[in-house]
py3Dmol code that shows the C-alpha trace and the ligand (Angstrom):
import py3Dmol

protein = """\
ATOM      1  CA  MET A   1     -27.385 -11.671   7.548  1.00  0.00           C
ATOM      2  CA  THR A   2     -23.631 -11.494   7.359  1.00  0.00           C
ATOM      3  CA  GLU A   3     -21.418 -12.544  10.212  1.00  0.00           C
ATOM      4  CA  PHE A   4     -18.885  -9.729   9.881  1.00  0.00           C
ATOM      5  CA  GLN A   5     -19.227  -6.032   9.130  1.00  0.00           C
ATOM      6  CA  PRO A   6     -16.742  -5.065   6.409  1.00  0.00           C
ATOM      7  CA  SER A   7     -14.336  -2.146   6.621  1.00  0.00           C
ATOM      8  CA  ILE A   8     -11.640  -0.617   4.475  1.00  0.00           C
ATOM      9  CA  ILE A   9      -8.958   2.053   4.826  1.00  0.00           C
ATOM     10  CA  VAL A  10      -6.551   3.484   2.276  1.00  0.00           C
ATOM     11  CA  HIS A  11      -3.579   5.809   2.538  1.00  0.00           C
ATOM     12  CA  GLY A  12      -1.961   8.078  -0.002  1.00  0.00           C
ATOM     13  CA  GLY A  13       1.483   8.174   1.555  1.00  0.00           C
ATOM     14  CA  ALA A  14       3.165   9.862   4.496  1.00  0.00           C
ATOM     15  CA  GLY A  15       5.284  12.953   4.235  1.00  0.00           C
ATOM     16  CA  PRO A  16       5.055  16.720   3.874  1.00  0.00           C
ATOM     17  CA  ILE A  17       2.642  18.005   1.246  1.00  0.00           C
ATOM     18  CA  LYS A  18       4.314  21.187   0.068  1.00  0.00           C
ATOM     19  CA  ASP A  19       1.897  22.154  -2.685  1.00  0.00           C
ATOM     20  CA  ASP A  20      -1.878  22.722  -2.794  1.00  0.00           C
ATOM     21  CA  SER A  21      -2.750  19.125  -3.675  1.00  0.00           C
ATOM     22  CA  LEU A  22      -4.034  17.997  -0.272  1.00  0.00           C
ATOM     23  CA  ALA A  23      -7.741  18.220  -1.179  1.00  0.00           C
ATOM     24  CA  ALA A  24      -7.150  16.384  -4.449  1.00  0.00           C
ATOM     25  CA  ARG A  25      -5.188  13.689  -2.625  1.00  0.00           C
ATOM     26  CA  LEU A  26      -8.055  13.237  -0.173  1.00  0.00           C
ATOM     27  CA  ASP A  27     -10.466  12.975  -3.108  1.00  0.00           C
ATOM     28  CA  GLY A  28      -8.188  10.340  -4.619  1.00  0.00           C
ATOM     29  CA  CYS A  29      -8.155   8.382  -1.368  1.00  0.00           C
ATOM     30  CA  ARG A  30     -11.949   8.618  -1.125  1.00  0.00           C
ATOM     31  CA  ALA A  31     -12.389   7.328  -4.685  1.00  0.00           C
ATOM     32  CA  ALA A  32     -10.059   4.416  -3.943  1.00  0.00           C
ATOM     33  CA  ALA A  33     -11.753   3.510  -0.661  1.00  0.00           C
ATOM     34  CA  LEU A  34     -15.162   3.585  -2.339  1.00  0.00           C
ATOM     35  CA  ALA A  35     -13.943   1.356  -5.177  1.00  0.00           C
ATOM     36  CA  GLY A  36     -12.877  -1.222  -2.606  1.00  0.00           C
ATOM     37  CA  TRP A  37     -15.996  -0.674  -0.523  1.00  0.00           C
ATOM     38  CA  GLU A  38     -18.276  -1.481  -3.484  1.00  0.00           C
ATOM     39  CA  ILE A  39     -16.658  -4.906  -3.622  1.00  0.00           C
ATOM     40  CA  LEU A  40     -16.948  -5.512   0.129  1.00  0.00           C
ATOM     41  CA  ARG A  41     -20.545  -4.246   0.254  1.00  0.00           C
ATOM     42  CA  VAL A  42     -21.771  -6.954  -2.104  1.00  0.00           C
ATOM     43  CA  GLY A  43     -19.860  -9.720  -0.322  1.00  0.00           C
ATOM     44  CA  GLY A  44     -16.618  -9.623  -2.311  1.00  0.00           C
ATOM     45  CA  SER A  45     -13.281 -10.534  -0.803  1.00  0.00           C
ATOM     46  CA  ALA A  46     -10.902  -8.303   1.120  1.00  0.00           C
ATOM     47  CA  LEU A  47      -8.202  -9.306  -1.356  1.00  0.00           C
ATOM     48  CA  ASP A  48     -10.221  -8.095  -4.359  1.00  0.00           C
ATOM     49  CA  ALA A  49     -11.175  -4.913  -2.523  1.00  0.00           C
ATOM     50  CA  ALA A  50      -7.594  -4.080  -1.538  1.00  0.00           C
ATOM     51  CA  GLU A  51      -6.366  -4.675  -5.087  1.00  0.00           C
ATOM     52  CA  ALA A  52      -9.146  -2.566  -6.626  1.00  0.00           C
ATOM     53  CA  ALA A  53      -8.510   0.331  -4.251  1.00  0.00           C
ATOM     54  CA  VAL A  54      -4.791   0.356  -4.929  1.00  0.00           C
ATOM     55  CA  ILE A  55      -5.357   0.250  -8.696  1.00  0.00           C
ATOM     56  CA  VAL A  56      -7.387   3.465  -8.388  1.00  0.00           C
ATOM     57  CA  LEU A  57      -4.488   5.071  -6.501  1.00  0.00           C
ATOM     58  CA  GLU A  58      -1.889   3.755  -8.960  1.00  0.00           C
ATOM     59  CA  ASP A  59      -3.859   5.307 -11.825  1.00  0.00           C
ATOM     60  CA  ASN A  60      -3.972   8.697 -10.080  1.00  0.00           C
ATOM     61  CA  PRO A  61      -0.823  10.657 -11.072  1.00  0.00           C
ATOM     62  CA  LEU A  62      -0.860  12.584  -7.782  1.00  0.00           C
ATOM     63  CA  PHE A  63       0.438   9.540  -5.945  1.00  0.00           C
ATOM     64  CA  ASN A  64       3.847   7.923  -6.028  1.00  0.00           C
ATOM     65  CA  ALA A  65       2.704   4.576  -7.442  1.00  0.00           C
ATOM     66  CA  GLY A  66       1.968   3.353 -10.947  1.00  0.00           C
ATOM     67  CA  THR A  67       1.389   6.406 -13.170  1.00  0.00           C
ATOM     68  CA  GLY A  68       3.137   9.340 -11.501  1.00  0.00           C
ATOM     69  CA  SER A  69       5.784   7.249  -9.749  1.00  0.00           C
ATOM     70  CA  THR A  70       8.914   9.037  -8.648  1.00  0.00           C
ATOM     71  CA  LEU A  71      12.035   8.714 -10.774  1.00  0.00           C
ATOM     72  CA  ASN A  72      15.243   6.926  -9.922  1.00  0.00           C
ATOM     73  CA  SER A  73      18.763   8.270 -10.391  1.00  0.00           C
ATOM     74  CA  LEU A  74      18.551   7.436 -14.091  1.00  0.00           C
ATOM     75  CA  GLY A  75      15.271   9.314 -14.466  1.00  0.00           C
ATOM     76  CA  GLN A  76      13.338   6.064 -14.822  1.00  0.00           C
ATOM     77  CA  VAL A  77      10.338   4.580 -13.046  1.00  0.00           C
ATOM     78  CA  GLU A  78      10.933   1.372 -11.069  1.00  0.00           C
ATOM     79  CA  MET A  79       8.028   0.224  -8.911  1.00  0.00           C
ATOM     80  CA  ASP A  80       7.384  -2.129  -5.980  1.00  0.00           C
ATOM     81  CA  ALA A  81       4.091  -3.659  -4.861  1.00  0.00           C
ATOM     82  CA  ALA A  82       2.782  -6.397  -2.587  1.00  0.00           C
ATOM     83  CA  ILE A  83      -0.564  -7.903  -1.706  1.00  0.00           C
ATOM     84  CA  MET A  84      -1.281 -10.341   1.096  1.00  0.00           C
ATOM     85  CA  ALA A  85      -4.271 -12.320   2.327  1.00  0.00           C
ATOM     86  CA  GLY A  86      -4.475 -12.698   6.074  1.00  0.00           C
ATOM     87  CA  ASP A  87      -6.201 -16.042   5.797  1.00  0.00           C
ATOM     88  CA  GLY A  88      -3.495 -18.587   4.928  1.00  0.00           C
ATOM     89  CA  LEU A  89      -0.734 -15.957   4.721  1.00  0.00           C
ATOM     90  CA  ARG A  90      -0.812 -16.020   0.918  1.00  0.00           C
ATOM     91  CA  ALA A  91       1.301 -13.223  -0.536  1.00  0.00           C
ATOM     92  CA  GLY A  92       2.534 -11.935  -3.875  1.00  0.00           C
ATOM     93  CA  ALA A  93       4.948  -9.127  -4.603  1.00  0.00           C
ATOM     94  CA  VAL A  94       6.959  -7.534  -7.379  1.00  0.00           C
ATOM     95  CA  ALA A  95      10.005  -5.312  -7.012  1.00  0.00           C
ATOM     96  CA  ALA A  96      11.868  -2.895  -9.279  1.00  0.00           C
ATOM     97  CA  VAL A  97       9.437  -3.458 -12.135  1.00  0.00           C
ATOM     98  CA  THR A  98       9.197  -1.235 -15.200  1.00  0.00           C
ATOM     99  CA  GLY A  99       6.605  -1.001 -17.950  1.00  0.00           C
ATOM    100  CA  ILE A 100       3.716  -2.233 -15.805  1.00  0.00           C
ATOM    101  CA  LYS A 101       0.763   0.147 -15.407  1.00  0.00           C
ATOM    102  CA  ASN A 102      -0.617  -1.561 -12.306  1.00  0.00           C
ATOM    103  CA  PRO A 103       2.096  -3.349 -10.318  1.00  0.00           C
ATOM    104  CA  ILE A 104      -0.422  -4.357  -7.631  1.00  0.00           C
ATOM    105  CA  ALA A 105      -2.310  -6.420 -10.213  1.00  0.00           C
ATOM    106  CA  LEU A 106       0.928  -8.159 -11.203  1.00  0.00           C
ATOM    107  CA  ALA A 107       1.656  -8.793  -7.508  1.00  0.00           C
ATOM    108  CA  ARG A 108      -1.797 -10.372  -7.254  1.00  0.00           C
ATOM    109  CA  ARG A 109      -0.899 -12.666 -10.146  1.00  0.00           C
ATOM    110  CA  VAL A 110       2.264 -13.716  -8.286  1.00  0.00           C
ATOM    111  CA  LEU A 111       0.062 -14.515  -5.271  1.00  0.00           C
ATOM    112  CA  GLU A 112      -2.394 -16.549  -7.359  1.00  0.00           C
ATOM    113  CA  ASP A 113       0.431 -18.323  -9.195  1.00  0.00           C
ATOM    114  CA  GLY A 114       1.640 -19.486  -5.798  1.00  0.00           C
ATOM    115  CA  ARG A 115       5.169 -20.621  -6.635  1.00  0.00           C
ATOM    116  CA  HIS A 116       6.928 -17.553  -5.272  1.00  0.00           C
ATOM    117  CA  VAL A 117       6.243 -14.598  -3.001  1.00  0.00           C
ATOM    118  CA  LEU A 118       8.454 -11.917  -4.589  1.00  0.00           C
ATOM    119  CA  ILE A 119       9.691 -11.584  -8.169  1.00  0.00           C
ATOM    120  CA  ALA A 120      12.014  -8.706  -9.091  1.00  0.00           C
ATOM    121  CA  GLY A 121      13.232  -6.731 -12.083  1.00  0.00           C
ATOM    122  CA  GLU A 122      13.617  -8.496 -15.398  1.00  0.00           C
ATOM    123  CA  GLY A 123      12.275 -11.687 -13.801  1.00  0.00           C
ATOM    124  CA  ALA A 124       9.013  -9.913 -13.082  1.00  0.00           C
ATOM    125  CA  ALA A 125       8.852  -8.731 -16.693  1.00  0.00           C
ATOM    126  CA  LEU A 126       9.429 -12.296 -17.883  1.00  0.00           C
ATOM    127  CA  PHE A 127       6.714 -13.545 -15.527  1.00  0.00           C
ATOM    128  CA  ALA A 128       4.309 -10.889 -16.851  1.00  0.00           C
ATOM    129  CA  ARG A 129       5.050 -11.914 -20.418  1.00  0.00           C
ATOM    130  CA  ALA A 130       4.649 -15.606 -19.617  1.00  0.00           C
ATOM    131  CA  ILE A 131       1.159 -15.087 -18.187  1.00  0.00           C
ATOM    132  CA  GLY A 132       0.116 -12.604 -20.874  1.00  0.00           C
ATOM    133  CA  PHE A 133      -0.047  -9.687 -18.446  1.00  0.00           C
ATOM    134  CA  PRO A 134      -0.297  -6.361 -20.341  1.00  0.00           C
ATOM    135  CA  GLU A 135       2.828  -4.220 -20.458  1.00  0.00           C
ATOM    136  CA  CYS A 136       3.087  -0.531 -21.242  1.00  0.00           C
ATOM    137  CA  ALA A 137       5.808   1.814 -22.471  1.00  0.00           C
ATOM    138  CA  PRO A 138       7.866   2.742 -19.385  1.00  0.00           C
ATOM    139  CA  ALA A 139       7.794   6.420 -20.428  1.00  0.00           C
ATOM    140  CA  SER A 140       3.973   6.425 -20.312  1.00  0.00           C
ATOM    141  CA  LEU A 141       4.148   6.274 -16.501  1.00  0.00           C
ATOM    142  CA  ILE A 142       6.205   9.471 -16.245  1.00  0.00           C
ATOM    143  CA  VAL A 143       4.046  12.549 -15.821  1.00  0.00           C
ATOM    144  CA  ALA A 144       5.213  16.091 -16.583  1.00  0.00           C
ATOM    145  CA  SER A 145       4.819  17.288 -13.002  1.00  0.00           C
ATOM    146  CA  GLU A 146       7.024  14.448 -11.838  1.00  0.00           C
ATOM    147  CA  LYS A 147       9.793  15.468 -14.175  1.00  0.00           C
ATOM    148  CA  GLN A 148       9.603  19.012 -12.799  1.00  0.00           C
ATOM    149  CA  ARG A 149       9.245  18.110  -9.138  1.00  0.00           C
ATOM    150  CA  TRP A 150      11.629  15.250  -8.530  1.00  0.00           C
ATOM    151  CA  ASP A 151      12.374  16.363  -5.014  1.00  0.00           C
ATOM    152  CA  ASN A 152       8.802  16.943  -3.814  1.00  0.00           C
ATOM    153  CA  LYS A 153       7.385  13.516  -4.461  1.00  0.00           C
ATOM    154  CA  HIS A 154       5.982  11.182  -1.897  1.00  0.00           C
ATOM    155  CA  GLY A 155       2.888   9.132  -1.643  1.00  0.00           C
ATOM    156  CA  THR A 156       3.314   5.394  -1.556  1.00  0.00           C
ATOM    157  CA  VAL A 157      -0.241   4.070  -1.568  1.00  0.00           C
ATOM    158  CA  GLY A 158      -1.889   1.285   0.358  1.00  0.00           C
ATOM    159  CA  CYS A 159      -5.135  -0.355   1.348  1.00  0.00           C
ATOM    160  CA  VAL A 160      -6.248  -2.702   4.086  1.00  0.00           C
ATOM    161  CA  ALA A 161      -9.642  -4.401   3.888  1.00  0.00           C
ATOM    162  CA  PHE A 162     -11.873  -6.680   5.988  1.00  0.00           C
ATOM    163  CA  ASP A 163     -14.646  -8.599   4.269  1.00  0.00           C
ATOM    164  CA  GLN A 164     -17.989 -10.103   5.248  1.00  0.00           C
ATOM    165  CA  ASN A 165     -16.327 -13.474   5.827  1.00  0.00           C
ATOM    166  CA  GLY A 166     -14.036 -11.943   8.400  1.00  0.00           C
ATOM    167  CA  LYS A 167     -10.969 -12.128   6.172  1.00  0.00           C
ATOM    168  CA  LEU A 168      -8.257  -9.484   6.024  1.00  0.00           C
ATOM    169  CA  ALA A 169      -6.000  -8.310   3.208  1.00  0.00           C
ATOM    170  CA  ALA A 170      -3.318  -5.674   2.739  1.00  0.00           C
ATOM    171  CA  ALA A 171      -1.898  -4.122  -0.429  1.00  0.00           C
ATOM    172  CA  THR A 172       0.853  -1.534  -0.948  1.00  0.00           C
ATOM    173  CA  SER A 173       2.309   0.002  -4.105  1.00  0.00           C
ATOM    174  CA  THR A 174       5.050   2.569  -4.659  1.00  0.00           C
ATOM    175  CA  GLY A 175       7.491   4.161  -7.011  1.00  0.00           C
ATOM    176  CA  GLY A 176       9.971   4.142  -4.122  1.00  0.00           C
ATOM    177  CA  VAL A 177      12.131   7.047  -3.061  1.00  0.00           C
ATOM    178  CA  PHE A 178      13.366   9.892  -5.217  1.00  0.00           C
ATOM    179  CA  ASN A 179      16.718   9.447  -6.922  1.00  0.00           C
ATOM    180  CA  LYS A 180      17.107   5.846  -5.692  1.00  0.00           C
ATOM    181  CA  LEU A 181      19.731   3.653  -7.267  1.00  0.00           C
ATOM    182  CA  PRO A 182      18.427   1.402 -10.034  1.00  0.00           C
ATOM    183  CA  GLY A 183      17.467  -1.924  -8.484  1.00  0.00           C
ATOM    184  CA  ARG A 184      16.785  -0.454  -5.063  1.00  0.00           C
ATOM    185  CA  VAL A 185      13.870  -2.236  -3.376  1.00  0.00           C
ATOM    186  CA  GLY A 186      11.950  -0.578  -0.562  1.00  0.00           C
ATOM    187  CA  ASP A 187       9.724  -1.864   2.220  1.00  0.00           C
ATOM    188  CA  SER A 188       6.453  -2.020   0.274  1.00  0.00           C
ATOM    189  CA  PRO A 189       6.964  -5.410  -1.448  1.00  0.00           C
ATOM    190  CA  LEU A 190       8.699  -6.995   1.553  1.00  0.00           C
ATOM    191  CA  ILE A 191       6.292  -9.068   3.608  1.00  0.00           C
ATOM    192  CA  GLY A 192       6.337  -7.997   7.250  1.00  0.00           C
ATOM    193  CA  CYS A 193       8.036  -4.691   6.425  1.00  0.00           C
ATOM    194  CA  GLY A 194       5.712  -2.455   4.402  1.00  0.00           C
ATOM    195  CA  THR A 195       2.918  -4.968   3.969  1.00  0.00           C
ATOM    196  CA  TYR A 196       1.539  -7.720   6.188  1.00  0.00           C
ATOM    197  CA  ALA A 197      -1.708  -9.582   6.767  1.00  0.00           C
ATOM    198  CA  SER A 198      -2.589 -12.461   9.074  1.00  0.00           C
ATOM    199  CA  ARG A 199      -5.770 -13.513  10.864  1.00  0.00           C
ATOM    200  CA  VAL A 200      -4.820 -11.048  13.619  1.00  0.00           C
ATOM    201  CA  GLY A 201      -4.510  -7.912  11.525  1.00  0.00           C
ATOM    202  CA  ALA A 202      -3.513  -6.396   8.209  1.00  0.00           C
ATOM    203  CA  VAL A 203      -1.161  -3.450   7.716  1.00  0.00           C
ATOM    204  CA  SER A 204       0.135  -1.154   4.964  1.00  0.00           C
ATOM    205  CA  CYS A 205       3.007   1.223   5.730  1.00  0.00           C
ATOM    206  CA  THR A 206       4.390   4.356   4.115  1.00  0.00           C
ATOM    207  CA  GLY A 207       7.639   6.168   4.746  1.00  0.00           C
ATOM    208  CA  TYR A 208      11.356   5.752   4.285  1.00  0.00           C
ATOM    209  CA  GLY A 209      11.758   2.117   3.266  1.00  0.00           C
ATOM    210  CA  GLU A 210      15.295   1.659   4.537  1.00  0.00           C
ATOM    211  CA  ALA A 211      14.068   2.340   8.090  1.00  0.00           C
ATOM    212  CA  ILE A 212      10.781   0.436   7.793  1.00  0.00           C
ATOM    213  CA  ILE A 213      12.601  -2.668   6.548  1.00  0.00           C
ATOM    214  CA  ARG A 214      15.004  -2.727   9.477  1.00  0.00           C
ATOM    215  CA  ALA A 215      12.203  -2.288  12.001  1.00  0.00           C
ATOM    216  CA  THR A 216       9.816  -4.753  10.221  1.00  0.00           C
ATOM    217  CA  LEU A 217       7.142  -2.165  10.905  1.00  0.00           C
ATOM    218  CA  ALA A 218       4.071  -3.984   9.559  1.00  0.00           C
ATOM    219  CA  ARG A 219       4.788  -7.156  11.497  1.00  0.00           C
ATOM    220  CA  ASP A 220       5.532  -5.130  14.619  1.00  0.00           C
ATOM    221  CA  ALA A 221       2.093  -3.493  14.376  1.00  0.00           C
ATOM    222  CA  VAL A 222       0.376  -6.887  14.063  1.00  0.00           C
ATOM    223  CA  GLN A 223       2.358  -8.187  17.050  1.00  0.00           C
ATOM    224  CA  LEU A 224       1.057  -5.223  19.041  1.00  0.00           C
ATOM    225  CA  LEU A 225      -2.516  -6.087  18.014  1.00  0.00           C
ATOM    226  CA  GLN A 226      -1.869  -9.654  19.107  1.00  0.00           C
ATOM    227  CA  GLY A 227      -0.666  -8.342  22.445  1.00  0.00           C
ATOM    228  CA  GLY A 228      -4.028  -6.667  22.994  1.00  0.00           C
ATOM    229  CA  SER A 229      -3.521  -3.118  21.724  1.00  0.00           C
ATOM    230  CA  GLU A 230      -6.439  -1.294  20.101  1.00  0.00           C
ATOM    231  CA  PRO A 231      -5.871  -0.619  16.363  1.00  0.00           C
ATOM    232  CA  SER A 232      -4.887   3.054  16.547  1.00  0.00           C
ATOM    233  CA  GLU A 233      -2.872   2.403  19.698  1.00  0.00           C
ATOM    234  CA  ALA A 234      -0.989  -0.408  17.925  1.00  0.00           C
ATOM    235  CA  ALA A 235      -0.319   1.874  14.967  1.00  0.00           C
ATOM    236  CA  GLY A 236       1.034   4.613  17.246  1.00  0.00           C
ATOM    237  CA  LEU A 237       3.160   2.225  19.302  1.00  0.00           C
ATOM    238  CA  ALA A 238       4.658   0.662  16.169  1.00  0.00           C
ATOM    239  CA  LEU A 239       5.630   4.118  14.909  1.00  0.00           C
ATOM    240  CA  ALA A 240       7.149   4.940  18.294  1.00  0.00           C
ATOM    241  CA  ASN A 241       9.211   1.750  18.054  1.00  0.00           C
ATOM    242  CA  LEU A 242      10.312   2.736  14.541  1.00  0.00           C
ATOM    243  CA  ALA A 243      11.355   6.198  15.716  1.00  0.00           C
ATOM    244  CA  GLU A 244      13.253   4.767  18.672  1.00  0.00           C
ATOM    245  CA  LEU A 245      14.999   2.073  16.635  1.00  0.00           C
ATOM    246  CA  THR A 246      15.820   4.066  13.515  1.00  0.00           C
ATOM    247  CA  GLY A 247      15.104   7.750  14.181  1.00  0.00           C
ATOM    248  CA  SER A 248      12.759   7.700  11.200  1.00  0.00           C
ATOM    249  CA  SER A 249       9.153   8.779  10.764  1.00  0.00           C
ATOM    250  CA  ALA A 250       6.422   7.019   8.813  1.00  0.00           C
ATOM    251  CA  GLY A 251       2.733   6.243   8.707  1.00  0.00           C
ATOM    252  CA  LEU A 252       0.598   3.130   8.652  1.00  0.00           C
ATOM    253  CA  ILE A 253      -2.978   1.938   8.337  1.00  0.00           C
ATOM    254  CA  LEU A 254      -4.373  -1.265   9.795  1.00  0.00           C
ATOM    255  CA  ILE A 255      -7.503  -3.290  10.520  1.00  0.00           C
ATOM    256  CA  ASP A 256      -7.792  -5.880  13.286  1.00  0.00           C
ATOM    257  CA  SER A 257      -9.581  -9.238  13.317  1.00  0.00           C
ATOM    258  CA  ARG A 258     -12.840  -7.553  14.360  1.00  0.00           C
ATOM    259  CA  GLY A 259     -12.753  -5.146  11.436  1.00  0.00           C
ATOM    260  CA  ARG A 260     -11.738  -2.172  13.558  1.00  0.00           C
ATOM    261  CA  VAL A 261      -9.767   0.458  11.636  1.00  0.00           C
ATOM    262  CA  GLY A 262      -6.671   2.244  12.912  1.00  0.00           C
ATOM    263  CA  TYR A 263      -4.021   4.551  11.552  1.00  0.00           C
ATOM    264  CA  ALA A 264      -1.196   6.742  12.762  1.00  0.00           C
ATOM    265  CA  ARG A 265       1.604   8.886  11.411  1.00  0.00           C
ATOM    266  CA  ASN A 266       4.490  10.812  12.888  1.00  0.00           C
ATOM    267  CA  THR A 267       5.015  12.772   9.679  1.00  0.00           C
ATOM    268  CA  THR A 268       3.265  16.061   8.898  1.00  0.00           C
ATOM    269  CA  HIS A 269       0.671  14.512   6.573  1.00  0.00           C
ATOM    270  CA  MET A 270      -0.800  11.172   5.542  1.00  0.00           C
ATOM    271  CA  PRO A 271      -4.062  11.421   3.597  1.00  0.00           C
ATOM    272  CA  VAL A 272      -6.354   8.519   4.531  1.00  0.00           C
ATOM    273  CA  CYS A 273      -9.934   7.522   3.857  1.00  0.00           C
ATOM    274  CA  TYR A 274     -11.872   4.745   5.564  1.00  0.00           C
ATOM    275  CA  VAL A 275     -15.342   3.306   5.227  1.00  0.00           C
ATOM    276  CA  THR A 276     -17.287   1.199   7.706  1.00  0.00           C
ATOM    277  CA  LEU A 277     -20.831  -0.141   7.537  1.00  0.00           C
ATOM    278  CA  GLY A 278     -23.517   2.492   7.949  1.00  0.00           C
ATOM    279  CA  SER A 279     -21.263   5.523   7.805  1.00  0.00           C
ATOM    280  CA  ASP A 280     -20.076   7.882   5.091  1.00  0.00           C
ATOM    281  CA  PRO A 281     -16.420   7.717   4.035  1.00  0.00           C
ATOM    282  CA  LYS A 282     -14.221   9.537   6.514  1.00  0.00           C
ATOM    283  CA  THR A 283     -11.022  11.296   5.535  1.00  0.00           C
ATOM    284  CA  ALA A 284      -8.120  12.516   7.626  1.00  0.00           C
ATOM    285  CA  VAL A 285      -4.679  13.914   7.083  1.00  0.00           C
TER     286      VAL A 285
END
"""
ligand_1 = """\
5
LIG
N 7.977 3.277 1.492
C 8.326 3.284 0.145
C 9.747 3.087 -0.116
O 10.598 3.459 0.688
O 10.068 2.535 -1.143
"""
view = py3Dmol.view(width=600, height=400)
view.addModel(protein, "pdb")
view.setStyle({"model": 0}, {"cartoon": {"style": "trace"}})
view.addModel(ligand_1, "xyz")
view.setStyle({"model": 1}, {"stick": {}})
view.zoomTo()
view.show()
């Protein structure tokens, strides 16, 4: 008999979905949540589950992360990712990386390496090479639809998981915002901004990074959990704070220390999927 009932939630990014891809995005979120759930179900860690779920989303060209990432002002892909374990506040992140198929897996290697929390740009490439992490041709991450639809791309991805040992983890990955300057780093790899996990709660955010960074949205949501808010209430209050402080909209997913799932958005869409013990995967937009 396990002490804790696991749970997992993923998001496929907040923002308007202007084409007919909503159903496919929900399918992508479901596949990612189930990949993480398979790990949790057999007693695996929240950290492994969150990483596995985000890899599925990174490999899906519909989402703005990994393959299918949005392009910067030079027409190149530069990606950010972070992963954090709530137990011990261990974190790893990479920023403005190119030529890496799964940035979340490289972020995990930064976490396991333990010397640093965030490695950026060419330094991240050097780190990848030093540990023998596979690289890919940067152009292989650019999909045809992305070239055609530069201005309709959104869909940072994220996952938050709670395992049978009662441990939390959060992971977020993104290609950033359309037409960004080379070297621009968004909220996703910044601990406390787009990604955060502690023993109180774990959070992954999606939205306009420049606003999320200034409001430290993920940490704000965990503070609200600590203050006694229910998960979805905390998510909604954190977004209200963001809107009041910055005038910006966003979305976030979270899980509290009891494994309760919450999410909120004040954008038009945010595909999510969550799984809890004894129930089928549930999706929402
Ligand atoms: N939230 C993703 C970004 O602004 O980079």
